C-alpha positions as CSV (number, residue, x, y, z in Angstrom):
1,M,-36.2,-79.5,-55.3
2,K,-33.3,-78.8,-53.0
3,T,-35.4,-76.3,-51.1
4,R,-38.1,-78.8,-50.5
5,W,-35.6,-81.4,-49.3
6,L,-34.1,-78.9,-46.8
7,A,-37.6,-78.0,-45.5
8,L,-38.4,-81.7,-45.0
9,V,-35.1,-82.2,-43.1
10,A,-35.9,-79.2,-40.9
11,L,-39.4,-80.6,-40.1
12,I,-38.0,-84.0,-39.2
13,W,-35.4,-82.4,-36.9
14,A,-38.1,-80.3,-35.2
15,A,-40.3,-83.4,-34.6
16,S,-37.3,-85.3,-33.2
17,S,-36.9,-82.7,-30.5
18,L,-40.0,-84.1,-28.9
19,P,-39.9,-87.5,-27.2
20,L,-42.6,-89.1,-29.4
21,Q,-40.8,-89.4,-32.6
22,G,-42.5,-90.6,-35.7
23,Q,-46.0,-89.7,-34.5
24,V,-48.4,-88.3,-37.1
25,G,-50.2,-85.0,-36.4
26,P,-49.6,-82.2,-33.9
27,V,-48.1,-82.7,-30.5
28,V,-48.2,-80.5,-27.4
29,Q,-45.8,-81.1,-24.6
30,M,-45.3,-79.6,-21.2
31,D,-42.1,-80.0,-19.1
32,F,-42.2,-79.0,-15.5
33,S,-39.2,-78.8,-13.1
34,N,-38.9,-77.9,-9.5
35,P,-36.1,-79.5,-7.4
36,G,-38.1,-78.6,-4.2
37,L,-40.9,-80.9,-5.1
38,T,-41.3,-84.6,-5.7
39,P,-41.3,-85.5,-8.5
40,A,-38.7,-82.9,-9.4
41,H,-39.4,-83.2,-13.1
42,W,-42.2,-84.5,-15.3
43,T,-43.2,-84.4,-19.0
44,L,-46.7,-84.6,-20.4
45,I,-47.2,-85.2,-24.1
46,L,-50.7,-84.8,-25.7
47,H,-52.3,-85.5,-29.1
48,P,-55.5,-83.9,-30.4
49,D,-57.5,-87.1,-29.7
50,G,-56.6,-87.0,-26.0
51,S,-54.0,-89.8,-26.2
52,G,-50.6,-89.1,-24.8
53,H,-47.7,-90.1,-22.5
54,F,-46.6,-89.1,-19.0
55,R,-43.1,-89.5,-17.6
56,S,-41.8,-88.3,-14.2
57,E,-38.5,-88.3,-12.2
58,R,-38.7,-88.0,-8.4
59,G,-35.3,-86.3,-7.9
60,N,-33.2,-86.0,-4.8
61,L,-36.0,-84.7,-2.5
62,A,-37.6,-88.1,-2.6
63,E,-34.7,-89.5,-0.6
64,S,-35.1,-86.9,2.2
65,L,-38.8,-87.7,2.4
66,R,-38.1,-91.3,3.1
67,T,-36.1,-90.3,6.2
68,S,-38.5,-87.6,7.5
69,E,-40.4,-88.1,10.8
70,V,-43.7,-88.5,9.0
71,P,-42.8,-90.2,5.7
72,R,-45.4,-90.2,2.9
73,M,-45.6,-93.0,0.4
74,E,-44.5,-91.4,-2.9
75,A,-45.3,-92.8,-6.3
76,P,-42.3,-94.3,-8.1
77,D,-41.1,-92.7,-11.4
78,Q,-43.8,-92.9,-14.0
79,D,-43.5,-93.8,-17.6
80,R,-47.0,-94.5,-18.9
81,D,-49.5,-93.9,-21.7
82,I,-52.5,-91.8,-20.8
83,H,-55.8,-90.7,-22.3
84,L,-57.5,-87.5,-21.5
85,S,-60.9,-86.2,-22.8
86,G,-61.2,-85.0,-26.4
87,Q,-62.7,-81.7,-25.1
88,F,-59.8,-81.0,-22.9
89,A,-57.3,-81.8,-25.7
90,E,-59.2,-79.5,-28.0
91,R,-58.8,-76.6,-25.6
92,V,-55.1,-77.3,-25.3
93,F,-54.5,-77.2,-29.0
94,Q,-56.8,-74.1,-29.5
95,T,-54.7,-72.3,-27.0
96,A,-51.5,-73.3,-28.7
97,R,-52.8,-72.1,-32.1
98,G,-54.1,-68.9,-30.6
99,H,-50.6,-68.1,-29.2
100,K,-48.4,-68.6,-32.2
101,L,-47.8,-72.3,-31.4
102,F,-46.2,-71.1,-28.2
103,G,-43.6,-69.2,-30.2
104,E,-43.9,-66.0,-28.2
105,E,-42.6,-64.6,-24.9
106,C,-44.5,-66.1,-22.0
107,E,-42.6,-65.0,-18.9
108,S,-44.0,-62.1,-17.0
109,H,-40.7,-61.2,-15.4
110,A,-42.7,-60.1,-12.4
111,K,-41.3,-60.6,-8.9
112,V,-43.3,-63.6,-7.9
113,A,-42.2,-66.7,-5.9
114,F,-40.7,-69.6,-7.8
115,Q,-43.5,-71.9,-8.8
116,G,-41.5,-74.3,-11.0
117,Q,-40.0,-73.9,-14.4
118,R,-42.6,-74.6,-17.1
119,K,-42.0,-75.2,-20.8
120,L,-44.8,-75.5,-23.3
121,S,-43.9,-76.9,-26.8
122,Y,-45.8,-77.5,-30.0
123,A,-44.7,-79.4,-33.1
124,S,-46.5,-80.4,-36.3
125,S,-46.4,-80.0,-40.1
126,E,-47.8,-76.4,-39.6
127,G,-44.9,-75.3,-37.5
128,Q,-43.3,-75.4,-34.1
129,G,-42.7,-73.2,-31.1
130,S,-42.0,-73.2,-27.4
131,C,-41.9,-70.9,-24.4
132,E,-40.5,-71.2,-20.9
133,F,-41.7,-69.4,-17.8
134,N,-42.1,-69.4,-14.0
135,Y,-45.2,-67.2,-14.2
136,S,-46.8,-66.1,-17.4
137,R,-48.0,-62.6,-18.2
138,D,-50.6,-64.2,-20.5
139,K,-53.7,-65.4,-18.5
140,E,-54.5,-68.1,-21.0
141,I,-51.0,-69.5,-21.0
142,Q,-50.9,-69.5,-17.2
143,A,-54.3,-71.1,-17.0
144,L,-53.2,-73.8,-19.5
145,S,-50.1,-74.7,-17.6
146,D,-52.1,-74.8,-14.3
147,S,-54.5,-77.2,-15.9
148,L,-51.7,-79.4,-17.1
149,I,-50.1,-79.4,-13.7
150,A,-53.5,-80.5,-12.3
151,V,-53.6,-83.3,-14.8
152,A,-50.1,-84.4,-13.8
153,T,-51.2,-84.3,-10.1
154,T,-54.1,-86.6,-11.1
155,I,-51.8,-89.1,-12.7
156,L,-49.4,-89.1,-9.8
157,E,-52.3,-89.5,-7.3
158,G,-53.5,-92.5,-9.4
159,A,-50.0,-94.1,-9.1
160,R,-50.0,-93.4,-5.4
161,L,-53.4,-95.1,-5.0
162,E,-52.1,-98.2,-6.8
163,M,-49.2,-98.3,-4.3
164,L,-51.5,-97.9,-1.3
165,L,-53.9,-100.6,-2.6
166,Q,-50.9,-103.0,-2.7
167,H,-49.1,-102.0,0.5
168,D,-51.3,-99.9,2.8
169,R,-55.0,-100.2,2.3
170,L,-55.8,-98.2,5.4
171,G,-54.0,-95.3,3.8
172,L,-56.5,-95.3,1.0
173,D,-59.1,-93.5,3.2
174,S,-57.2,-90.3,3.7
175,E,-55.8,-90.3,0.1
176,M,-59.3,-90.6,-1.4
177,E,-60.6,-87.9,0.9
178,Y,-57.8,-85.6,-0.5
179,M,-58.7,-86.6,-4.0
180,T,-62.4,-85.7,-3.5
181,E,-61.4,-82.3,-2.0
182,A,-58.9,-81.7,-4.7
183,L,-61.4,-82.4,-7.5
184,A,-63.8,-79.8,-6.0
185,D,-61.2,-77.0,-6.1
186,R,-59.6,-78.3,-9.4
187,R,-56.2,-79.2,-8.0
188,V,-56.8,-82.4,-9.9
189,Q,-58.4,-82.5,-13.3
190,Q,-59.2,-85.1,-15.9
191,I,-60.1,-88.0,-13.6
192,C,-60.5,-90.1,-16.7
193,A,-56.7,-90.5,-16.7
194,I,-56.9,-92.8,-13.7
195,R,-60.2,-94.5,-14.4
196,G,-58.5,-98.0,-14.1
197,I,-57.4,-97.7,-10.5
198,L,-60.7,-96.0,-9.5
199,E,-62.7,-98.9,-11.0
200,R,-60.6,-101.4,-9.1
201,L,-61.2,-99.5,-5.8
202,A,-64.9,-99.1,-6.4
203,E,-65.3,-102.9,-6.8
204,D,-62.8,-104.1,-4.2
205,Q,-64.7,-105.5,-1.2
206,D,-61.5,-105.6,0.9
207,V,-61.2,-101.9,1.1
208,M,-63.3,-99.5,3.3
209,E,-66.8,-98.7,2.1
210,R,-65.8,-95.0,2.3
211,V,-63.1,-95.6,-0.2
212,R,-65.4,-97.5,-2.6
213,K,-68.0,-94.7,-2.2
214,R,-65.5,-92.0,-3.0
215,A,-64.1,-94.0,-5.9
216,R,-67.6,-94.2,-7.4
217,L,-68.1,-90.4,-6.9
218,L,-64.8,-89.7,-8.7
219,L,-65.8,-92.0,-11.5
220,A,-69.1,-90.2,-11.9
221,N,-67.0,-87.0,-12.5
222,A,-64.6,-88.7,-15.0
223,E,-64.6,-86.9,-18.3
224,E,-65.2,-88.9,-21.5
């Protein structure tokens, strides 16, 4: 009886190390940090059904960007629920289970440029694990982290579009052009995560027709 109680306490402690406490079922989390970028840190949490949460912190670089000669409107810190496609979520969890729930060495230790510190974590009743790396020697782990970074980029671009719609509608044209190009080369993925703002742009008669057209094109590529 005492052994079972200790095991239960250990499981609760493991789950509490992830931000979404009290959630039922497995959770995958990715943390990304790079002080040379804005945002400097973000966390993406995902459940098997595609639901999740995204939180970002801009860091000190955001202040220098505001004083640069060509300032770019950056999205504010984000703290929002998200929903990705079930197919994408399934691939994420399959990769986790195929790599010992991330409980293995991921770092390649190769001499490559710093790309940002990445940490993949998994927690559920079946176990837990995590690994940290700048560049992974495992192609599947590297590809997974690249995909999650592309998802984070999508979410941040969606937040930027919301700001431009409110404060700089002319700026929407170049931003939507970037989004269309980035979707083609997979710098952004899971367009379904920003369906709401794209639907608003597609229907807004006060924005450029090019913007509405590109919004409709992006929506046509939004995963279910």
